[in-house]
C-alpha positions as CSV (number, residue, x, y, z in Angstrom):
1,M,-56.2,-99.2,-52.0
2,E,-56.2,-97.7,-48.4
3,Y,-53.0,-97.1,-46.4
4,E,-52.9,-95.8,-42.8
5,L,-50.7,-92.9,-43.4
6,D,-50.9,-89.3,-42.0
7,P,-51.7,-86.4,-44.5
8,Y,-47.8,-85.7,-45.2
9,D,-47.0,-89.1,-45.5
10,S,-49.8,-89.5,-47.7
11,I,-48.4,-86.8,-50.1
12,A,-44.9,-88.3,-50.2
13,F,-46.2,-91.7,-51.0
14,A,-48.5,-90.4,-54.0
15,I,-45.4,-88.6,-55.4
16,V,-43.3,-91.7,-55.2
17,E,-45.9,-94.0,-56.6
18,T,-46.9,-91.3,-59.5
19,A,-43.1,-91.3,-60.3
20,G,-42.7,-94.8,-60.4
21,C,-40.3,-95.2,-57.9
22,E,-39.7,-98.8,-56.7
23,I,-38.4,-97.8,-53.2
24,F,-40.2,-95.5,-50.7
25,V,-37.3,-94.6,-48.1
26,T,-38.3,-93.8,-44.5
27,R,-37.7,-94.2,-41.0
28,N,-41.3,-95.0,-40.2
29,K,-41.8,-98.5,-39.4
30,K,-45.5,-98.2,-39.6
31,N,-45.1,-96.6,-43.2
32,I,-42.9,-99.5,-44.4
33,K,-45.4,-102.1,-43.0
34,N,-48.5,-100.4,-44.3
35,I,-46.9,-99.9,-47.9
36,K,-45.2,-103.2,-48.4
37,T,-48.0,-104.5,-50.7
38,K,-47.3,-101.8,-52.9
39,M,-43.5,-101.2,-52.9
40,Y,-40.5,-101.9,-51.1
41,G,-40.1,-99.4,-48.0
42,A,-36.6,-99.2,-46.6
43,K,-34.7,-97.1,-43.9
44,P,-31.8,-95.1,-45.2
45,E,-29.2,-96.8,-43.5
46,E,-30.4,-100.1,-45.3
47,L,-29.6,-98.8,-48.6
48,L,-26.3,-97.6,-47.7
49,D,-23.1,-99.8,-48.1
């Protein structure tokens, strides 16, 4: 599957995906949109209570 991620984001996403994580935490709205078919993307403040 192709994602429109820059090289550094691609490395981070590959690590998260390989580790079996369910959530990708980032402030980058474009990344959240691009990975939504594969896993849940969220901004840090969305996960804090």
